[in-house]
KOLKOLVO-850949 format. One line per 10 residues: their letters; for each residue z, y, x of N, C-alpha, C. Coordinates in Angstrom, 2 decimals. Each point is the difference from the previous one (the first is absolute). Layout:
# residues N
A> Z,Y,X,Z,Y,X,Z,Y,X ~ ...
END
This chain:
# residues 209
MHELTLYTNP> 93.35,214.16,135.33,0.83,-1.07,0.40,0.50,-1.46,-0.89 ~ -0.18,-0.78,1.17,-0.11,-1.73,-1.13,1.85,0.06,-0.55 ~ -0.17,-0.71,-0.89,1.63,-0.07,-0.56,0.25,-1.32,0.57 ~ -0.58,-0.83,0.97,-0.06,-1.32,0.32,0.52,0.26,1.70 ~ 1.00,-0.27,0.35,0.17,0.26,1.35,0.40,-1.76,0.39 ~ -0.89,-0.30,1.21,0.78,-0.83,0.58,0.61,-0.09,1.76 ~ 1.21,-0.41,-0.18,0.50,0.36,1.02,-0.08,-1.38,1.14 ~ -0.77,0.00,1.18,-0.01,-1.29,0.37,-0.01,-0.06,1.48 ~ -0.86,-1.23,0.41,-0.20,0.13,1.54,-0.70,-1.33,0.27 ~ -1.14,-0.29,1.02,-1.20,-0.96,-0.47,0.47,-1.62,0.26
NSRGRIVRWL> 1.30,0.53,0.91,0.72,-1.08,0.45,0.66,-0.50,-0.90 ~ 0.48,-0.32,-1.57,1.00,0.03,-0.72,-0.71,-0.61,-1.17 ~ 1.33,-0.12,-0.75,-0.88,-0.51,-1.68,-0.66,1.25,-0.51 ~ 0.29,0.94,0.46,-1.06,1.40,-0.96,-1.30,-0.69,0.21 ~ -0.56,-0.97,0.51,-1.00,-0.19,-0.13,-0.42,-0.81,-1.43 ~ 0.95,-0.86,-0.40,0.02,-0.76,-1.56,-0.17,1.56,-0.86 ~ 0.59,1.04,-0.15,-0.16,0.32,-0.81,-1.20,1.24,-0.16 ~ -0.62,0.02,1.49,-1.07,0.60,0.26,-1.44,-0.68,-0.62 ~ 0.25,-1.06,0.10,-0.89,-1.41,-0.57,-0.10,0.85,-1.50 ~ 1.08,-0.60,-0.57,0.41,0.15,-1.60,-0.37,1.62,-0.29
LEELGVPYQV> 0.25,1.09,0.95,-0.64,0.90,-0.59,-1.60,0.35,-0.01 ~ -0.77,-1.06,0.89,-1.33,0.21,-0.51,-0.51,-0.89,-0.66 ~ 0.87,-0.90,-0.24,-0.84,-1.11,-1.04,0.13,1.21,-1.77 ~ 1.13,0.34,0.29,0.15,1.28,-1.27,-1.27,1.26,-0.18 ~ -0.29,0.53,1.12,-0.99,0.78,0.32,0.42,1.17,-0.56 ~ 1.24,0.57,0.45,0.67,0.99,-0.44,0.20,0.77,1.14 ~ -0.17,1.21,-0.47,0.40,1.30,1.51,1.24,0.03,0.63 ~ 0.38,-0.49,1.08,1.08,0.42,0.61,0.04,0.52,1.66 ~ 0.91,0.47,0.52,0.03,0.62,0.81,1.23,-1.04,1.05 ~ -0.42,0.38,1.42,0.83,-1.04,1.11,0.67,0.89,0.52
KLLQYGGEMK> 1.53,-0.62,0.14,0.95,0.76,1.29,0.23,-0.83,0.67 ~ -0.10,-0.26,1.31,-0.26,-0.86,1.27,1.40,0.58,0.31 ~ 0.92,-1.20,0.54,1.87,0.34,0.67,-0.43,-1.21,1.15 ~ 0.46,0.56,1.22,0.27,-0.99,1.26,1.24,-0.38,-0.41 ~ 0.21,-1.56,0.80,1.10,-0.39,-0.29,0.78,0.62,0.79 ~ 1.82,0.12,-0.23,0.68,0.76,1.24,0.57,1.46,-0.75 ~ -0.78,1.08,0.48,0.60,1.03,-0.48,-0.50,0.07,-1.14 ~ -1.11,-0.03,-0.43,-0.65,0.61,-1.18,0.74,-0.20,-1.22 ~ 0.24,-1.50,0.06,0.12,-0.90,-1.36,1.54,0.02,0.17 ~ 0.48,0.47,0.84,1.58,0.65,-0.37,0.56,1.44,0.03
SADFLALNPM> -1.30,0.79,-0.21,-0.01,1.17,-0.13,1.04,0.44,-1.78 ~ 0.69,1.10,0.40,0.83,0.51,-0.96,-0.84,-0.39,-1.29 ~ -1.67,1.19,-0.11,-0.55,-0.15,-1.14,-0.10,-1.47,-0.66 ~ -0.41,-0.77,1.05,-0.87,-1.57,-0.61,1.20,-0.58,-0.53 ~ 1.55,0.10,0.67,1.06,-1.06,-0.38,0.28,0.73,-1.51 ~ -0.20,1.56,0.08,-0.07,0.47,-1.58,-0.79,-1.18,-0.73 ~ -1.08,-0.35,0.04,-0.77,-0.72,-0.96,0.43,-1.13,0.11 ~ 0.24,-0.80,1.22,0.46,-1.58,0.15,1.03,0.04,1.14 ~ 1.40,0.19,-0.65,0.80,-0.36,0.97,-0.19,-1.05,1.16 ~ -0.47,-1.09,-0.29,0.07,-1.25,0.73,-1.21,0.39,1.28
GKVPALTHGN> -0.84,1.25,-0.24,-0.92,0.49,1.22,-1.23,-1.05,0.53 ~ -0.39,-0.75,-1.09,-0.99,-0.88,0.17,-0.76,0.39,-0.90 ~ -1.59,-0.25,0.28,-0.94,-0.15,-0.97,-0.58,-1.60,-0.37 ~ -0.69,0.48,-0.75,-0.79,0.93,-1.03,1.18,0.93,-1.13 ~ -0.49,0.83,-0.46,0.48,0.57,-0.86,-0.94,1.05,-0.38 ~ 0.24,-0.07,-1.61,-1.21,0.58,-0.71,0.92,1.33,-0.85 ~ -0.64,1.36,0.03,0.10,0.98,-1.04,-0.66,0.23,-0.74 ~ -0.03,0.18,-1.43,-0.57,0.10,-1.50,0.69,1.28,-0.40 ~ -0.70,0.94,0.40,1.01,1.50,-0.75,0.94,-0.29,0.96 ~ 1.02,0.02,-1.25,1.59,0.09,0.32,0.66,-1.66,0.73
VVVTEAAAIC> -0.90,-0.90,-0.66,0.44,-0.93,0.02,-0.07,-0.58,1.21 ~ 0.91,-1.49,0.68,-0.45,0.02,1.16,0.67,-1.74,-0.11 ~ -0.95,-0.37,0.64,0.16,-1.67,-0.10,-0.10,-0.54,1.50 ~ 1.08,-0.83,0.19,-0.38,-0.84,1.04,0.14,-0.97,0.15 ~ -0.50,-1.72,0.68,-0.10,-0.87,0.08,-1.18,-0.67,-0.43 ~ -1.00,-0.61,0.70,-1.49,-0.17,-0.36,0.02,-0.88,-1.08 ~ 0.74,-0.88,-0.67,-0.32,-0.42,-0.97,0.24,0.56,-1.27 ~ 1.25,0.66,0.10,0.28,1.38,-1.00,-1.26,1.03,-0.04 ~ -0.53,0.62,0.62,-1.04,0.54,0.36,-1.14,-0.73,-0.58 ~ -0.22,-0.46,-0.04,-1.09,-0.81,-0.03,0.09,-0.46,-1.56
AYLADHFAEK> 1.09,-0.50,-0.68,0.22,0.02,-1.39,0.34,1.38,-0.77 ~ 0.06,1.08,0.69,0.41,1.41,-0.59,-1.67,0.50,-0.19 ~ -0.56,-0.42,0.86,-1.54,0.24,0.00,-1.05,-0.09,-1.27 ~ 0.07,-2.17,0.48,-0.35,-0.31,-1.06,0.23,0.65,-1.62 ~ 1.46,-0.05,-0.19,0.05,0.79,-1.16,-0.27,0.90,-0.69 ~ 0.07,1.35,1.14,-0.42,1.21,-0.08,-1.43,0.21,-0.41 ~ -0.83,-0.69,0.57,-1.62,-0.08,-0.05,-0.31,-1.11,-0.51 ~ 0.50,-0.63,-1.32,0.20,-0.94,-0.62,-1.53,-0.47,-0.43 ~ -0.80,1.18,-0.29,-1.30,0.27,-0.17,-1.15,-1.26,0.58 ~ 0.88,0.34,1.63,-1.01,-1.06,0.87,0.25,-1.14,0.41
QLAPDPQSPE> 1.26,-0.63,-1.20,-0.18,-1.51,-0.56,0.33,-0.43,1.48 ~ 1.05,0.32,0.66,0.36,-0.68,1.56,1.41,-0.35,-0.61 ~ 0.49,-0.45,-1.21,1.46,-0.89,-0.37,-0.81,-0.61,-1.21 ~ 0.92,-1.13,-0.54,-0.26,-0.49,-1.43,0.42,0.86,-0.71 ~ -0.39,-0.11,-1.71,0.44,0.62,-0.63,1.65,-0.89,-0.15 ~ 0.66,1.31,-0.05,1.43,-0.38,-0.64,0.40,-0.82,-0.78 ~ -0.45,-0.64,-0.83,-0.22,-0.80,-1.17,-0.24,-1.58,0.43 ~ -0.77,-0.01,0.72,-0.57,-1.17,0.39,0.58,-0.67,0.93 ~ -0.53,-1.42,-0.01,0.89,-1.47,1.07,-0.36,0.39,1.12 ~ -0.89,0.89,0.40,-0.41,0.12,1.49,1.12,0.97,0.72
RAAYYRWLFF> 0.52,0.90,-1.10,0.93,1.14,0.71,1.18,-0.74,0.79 ~ 0.24,-0.98,-0.47,1.21,-1.08,0.32,-0.20,-0.34,1.30 ~ -1.57,-0.29,0.21,-0.25,-0.68,1.25,-0.18,1.32,1.35 ~ -0.05,1.18,-0.65,-0.24,0.88,0.65,1.47,0.60,0.44 ~ 0.89,0.03,-0.49,1.09,0.19,0.32,0.55,-0.82,0.77 ~ -0.16,-1.44,-0.23,0.53,-0.65,0.47,-0.55,-0.26,1.87 ~ -1.33,-0.04,0.14,-0.13,-0.20,1.70,-0.17,1.21,0.39 ~ 0.14,1.46,-0.54,0.21,1.00,0.84,1.35,-0.10,0.56 ~ 0.87,-0.42,-1.09,1.41,0.62,0.58,0.43,-1.67,1.03 ~ -0.72,-1.20,-0.25,0.32,-1.08,0.87,-0.39,0.61,1.35
VAGPLEMATS> -1.15,0.59,0.21,-0.66,0.27,1.17,1.27,0.94,0.70 ~ 0.04,1.05,-0.72,1.02,0.75,-0.03,1.27,-0.04,0.76 ~ 0.67,-1.38,-0.59,1.27,-0.82,0.46,-0.19,-1.21,0.89 ~ -0.24,-0.94,-0.44,0.22,-1.47,0.62,-0.77,0.08,1.01 ~ -1.82,0.43,-0.25,-0.93,-0.34,1.00,0.19,1.33,1.37 ~ 0.55,0.69,-0.47,0.39,1.15,1.30,0.96,-0.53,0.64 ~ 1.22,-0.30,-0.55,0.93,-1.06,0.79,-0.17,-1.00,0.93 ~ -0.79,-0.84,-0.55,-0.34,-1.38,0.33,-1.11,0.40,1.50 ~ -1.08,1.05,-0.60,-0.84,0.48,1.35,0.80,0.59,1.12 ~ 0.74,1.14,-0.22,0.75,0.35,0.89,0.87,-0.99,0.50
AKAYDWRIDA> 0.43,-1.18,-0.26,1.27,-0.84,0.35,-0.54,-0.75,0.96 ~ -1.69,-0.25,-0.30,-1.08,-0.86,1.07,0.01,0.70,1.01 ~ -0.64,1.28,-0.28,-0.22,1.00,1.37,0.88,0.08,0.49 ~ 1.16,0.24,0.10,1.27,0.54,1.04,0.76,-1.32,-0.03 ~ -0.12,-1.28,-0.56,0.50,-1.29,0.79,1.73,-0.01,-0.66 ~ -0.14,0.78,-1.52,1.46,0.12,-0.68,0.38,-1.37,-0.34 ~ 1.24,-0.68,-0.46,0.01,-1.51,-0.31,0.52,0.57,-1.54 ~ -0.77,-1.24,-0.32,-0.11,-0.40,-1.51,0.01,-1.60,0.15 ~ 1.31,-0.34,-0.71,0.32,-1.40,-0.05,0.92,-0.35,-1.14 ~ 0.29,-1.73,0.38,0.28,0.03,-1.54,1.10,0.50,-0.14
DNAPAVGSGF> 1.10,0.66,0.93,1.34,0.93,0.33,-0.31,1.13,-1.06 ~ -1.00,0.93,0.27,-0.21,0.99,-0.51,-1.27,0.29,-0.97 ~ -0.53,-1.11,-0.27,-1.34,0.04,-0.68,0.20,0.37,-1.84 ~ 0.96,-0.61,-0.28,0.30,0.59,-1.76,0.41,1.36,0.12 ~ 0.72,0.80,0.89,0.41,1.00,0.19,-0.99,0.83,0.18 ~ -0.99,-0.35,0.63,-1.24,1.27,0.60,-1.17,-0.28,-0.87 ~ -0.56,1.37,-0.13,-0.85,0.50,-1.36,-0.99,-0.95,0.06 ~ -0.73,-0.27,1.40,-1.27,-0.79,-0.43,0.54,-1.50,-0.27 ~ 1.05,-0.50,0.78,0.12,-1.32,0.39,-0.57,-0.78,0.95 ~ -0.48,-0.85,0.28,-0.94,-0.59,0.79,-1.09,0.34,0.02
YQDTINTLET> -0.64,0.15,1.42,-1.51,0.83,0.23,-0.72,-0.92,-0.74 ~ 0.09,-1.35,-0.07,-1.33,-0.66,-0.38,0.17,0.07,-1.50 ~ 1.11,0.15,-0.75,0.21,0.15,-1.45,-0.62,0.96,0.10 ~ -0.12,1.17,0.12,-0.39,1.17,-0.16,-1.52,-0.01,0.03 ~ -0.64,-0.66,0.89,-1.35,-0.14,0.40,-0.92,-0.62,-0.87 ~ 1.01,-1.09,-0.45,-1.00,-0.99,-0.97,0.28,0.27,-1.51 ~ 0.93,1.09,0.03,-0.02,0.97,-1.65,-0.98,1.00,-0.05 ~ -0.32,1.00,0.99,-1.01,0.58,0.58,-1.13,-0.30,-0.21 ~ -0.61,-1.35,0.18,-1.29,-0.69,-0.27,-0.05,-0.52,-1.52 ~ 1.15,0.23,-0.60,0.10,-0.62,-1.45,-0.77,1.14,-0.61
ALANGPYLCG> 0.86,1.04,0.37,-0.75,1.40,-0.79,-1.84,0.56,0.24 ~ -0.64,-1.11,0.65,-1.23,0.34,0.03,-0.65,-1.20,-0.16 ~ 0.81,-1.02,-0.41,-0.66,-1.13,-0.80,-1.01,0.10,-1.12 ~ 0.24,0.89,-0.97,-1.03,0.23,-0.96,-1.04,0.74,-0.18 ~ 0.26,1.09,1.25,-1.02,1.46,0.48,-0.87,0.09,-1.34 ~ -1.34,0.84,0.36,0.19,0.64,1.79,0.84,0.75,0.25 ~ 0.75,0.83,-0.89,1.22,0.62,0.13,1.36,-0.45,-0.14 ~ 0.86,1.39,0.44,1.50,-0.61,-0.70,0.04,-0.30,-1.76 ~ -0.77,0.75,-0.44,0.31,0.55,-1.50,-1.46,-1.01,-0.52 ~ -0.38,-0.69,0.57,-1.17,-0.66,-0.52,-1.16,0.42,0.49
EQFTAADVYV> -0.69,0.49,-0.97,-1.51,0.91,0.29,-0.18,1.55,0.15 ~ 1.25,0.52,0.13,0.33,0.92,0.26,0.34,0.74,0.85 ~ -0.51,0.62,0.87,0.46,0.84,1.49,0.71,1.55,-0.47 ~ 1.37,-0.75,0.33,1.04,1.14,0.00,0.74,0.41,1.36 ~ 0.94,0.86,0.03,0.78,0.66,1.00,0.83,-1.17,0.45 ~ 0.12,-0.98,-0.31,0.73,-0.71,0.47,-0.50,-1.17,0.94 ~ -1.03,0.26,-0.27,-1.41,-1.05,1.10,-0.12,1.21,1.30 ~ 0.03,0.97,-0.66,0.08,0.87,1.51,1.19,-0.16,0.55 ~ 0.98,0.30,-0.45,1.63,-0.45,0.89,0.36,-1.36,0.65 ~ -0.42,-0.93,-0.92,0.38,-1.55,0.15,-1.41,-0.05,1.44
GSHIMWGLMF> -1.20,0.13,-0.39,-1.51,0.00,0.94,0.66,0.85,1.20 ~ 0.29,1.21,0.12,0.18,0.06,1.50,1.28,-0.46,0.71 ~ 1.11,-0.34,-0.95,0.97,-0.91,1.09,-0.62,-1.15,0.07 ~ -0.54,-0.80,-0.59,-1.20,-1.63,0.85,-0.40,0.61,0.96 ~ -0.58,1.05,-0.18,-1.35,0.18,1.07,1.03,0.41,1.60 ~ 1.29,0.47,-0.52,0.61,0.94,1.65,0.71,-2.02,0.35 ~ 0.34,-0.53,-1.03,0.80,-1.40,0.54,-1.24,-0.58,0.43 ~ -1.42,0.02,-0.15,-0.60,-1.01,0.92,-0.64,0.35,1.15 ~ 0.25,1.59,-0.03,-0.51,0.79,0.75,1.10,-0.42,1.38 ~ 1.20,-0.38,-0.16,1.51,0.06,0.75,0.41,-1.48,0.01
KTIEPRPVFT> -0.54,-0.64,-0.78,0.31,-1.50,-0.01,1.26,-0.13,-0.40 ~ 0.57,1.02,-1.27,1.24,-0.46,-0.86,-0.27,-0.34,-1.17 ~ -1.51,-0.64,-0.39,-0.35,-0.60,-0.87,-1.19,-0.75,0.72 ~ 0.03,-1.38,-0.59,-0.39,-1.06,0.16,-1.58,-0.10,-0.82 ~ -0.83,0.03,1.21,-1.55,0.25,-0.62,-0.90,-0.88,-0.97 ~ 1.08,-0.49,-1.20,-0.74,-0.57,-0.76,-0.91,0.04,-0.85 ~ -1.11,-0.57,-0.51,-1.32,0.42,-0.38,0.35,0.60,-1.30 ~ 0.95,0.29,-0.99,-0.14,0.71,-0.80,0.75,1.01,0.51 ~ 0.44,0.60,1.14,0.57,1.22,0.28,-1.31,0.51,0.82 ~ -0.71,-0.52,1.05,-1.40,0.42,0.16,-0.98,0.48,-0.57
EYTAKLGARA> -0.33,-1.04,-1.34,-1.02,0.63,-1.03,0.19,0.67,-0.28 ~ 1.94,0.45,-0.80,-0.06,1.01,-0.85,-0.08,1.84,0.95 ~ 0.34,-0.18,1.13,0.20,1.22,1.08,-1.48,0.00,0.10 ~ -1.14,-0.73,0.20,-0.94,0.50,0.34,-0.92,0.63,-1.46 ~ 0.40,-0.35,-0.74,-0.66,0.61,-1.04,0.75,1.19,-0.54 ~ 1.16,0.40,0.31,0.64,1.15,-0.07,-0.59,1.12,1.12 ~ -0.06,-0.63,0.84,-0.28,1.01,1.13,-1.24,0.06,0.15 ~ -1.44,-0.34,-0.60,-1.03,0.21,-0.42,-0.29,1.19,-0.83 ~ 1.12,0.31,-0.95,0.15,0.95,-1.02,-0.56,1.27,0.63 ~ -0.87,0.91,-0.60,-0.46,1.45,0.39,1.46,1.06,0.27
AAIRANELDD> 0.65,-0.50,-0.83,1.18,0.77,0.06,1.06,0.12,1.38 ~ 0.14,-1.72,0.06,1.05,-0.41,1.33,-1.38,0.48,1.51 ~ -0.98,-0.18,-0.18,-0.97,0.48,1.22,0.58,1.44,0.36 ~ -0.49,0.53,-0.63,0.10,1.99,-0.32,1.90,0.22,0.15 ~ 0.58,-0.74,-0.53,1.37,0.59,0.58,0.50,-0.68,1.31 ~ -0.77,-1.07,0.94,-0.02,-0.21,0.69,-0.28,0.95,1.44 ~ -1.24,0.37,-0.42,-0.77,0.53,0.69,0.27,1.72,0.12 ~ 0.95,0.36,-1.19,0.79,0.96,0.31,1.05,-0.09,0.92 ~ 0.73,-0.84,-0.27,1.42,0.02,1.02,-0.52,-0.56,1.03 ~ -1.00,-0.69,0.34,-0.35,-0.36,1.44,-0.25,1.58,0.38
ALLEKTSQG> -0.53,1.01,-0.34,-0.84,0.97,0.27,1.11,0.90,0.77 ~ 1.42,-0.38,-1.33,1.17,0.92,0.19,0.60,-0.26,1.23 ~ 0.19,-1.66,0.48,0.55,-0.38,1.12,-0.47,0.09,0.95 ~ -1.66,0.48,0.38,-0.37,0.21,1.07,0.43,1.54,-0.22 ~ 0.06,0.84,-0.60,0.29,1.51,0.40,1.07,-0.29,0.46 ~ 1.11,-0.64,-0.64,1.57,-0.02,0.60,0.11,-0.54,1.67 ~ -1.28,-0.78,0.11,0.42,-0.58,1.48,-0.54,1.56,0.95 ~ -0.88,0.28,-0.19,-0.52,0.82,0.68,1.08,1.55,-0.11 ~ 0.79,-0.04,-0.68,0.89,0.76,-0.51,-0.03,1.33,-0.03
END
């Protein structure tokens, strides 16, 4: 039995974790959960009281939140070199952009998608501040490339890159050249292609009942 189990749905952020697992090349099993009853079942709520995916179990360890799962896996399988050395300056950039996307960018793009009001009255109190400031800041993260931590591809690229891909697809992130070039490069990685194929096959199976 595989020690790593990913609880996911192909229409979720579970795709991020699938991609990272494929980058790591470690064995894992997948448990598909449907929205509604299965995610809100007593068994799953015991793992994640939010009743949301993704969630990861590793033996008796439970990790939720896609950014946290990415960070956990990269550290646990440190020999795969998907996180900068803890003592390196690049580690600071790694943390910075993981949390920036999990916090301000998620807020800013959600506000844009659902037309939530962020203006001069509430921007100082909102985690993202103004949308344009958030997007401009994201652009600076990729200014020195080719990856967020310089020459090293890391789990932060999987997490941040996934959000930029979705933002471009759903038009919550402006299609600036730095974003389109970065995501094209990431999307061409063998592990990204393989992960998408696996999740697309799971999605097709789900749609067929």
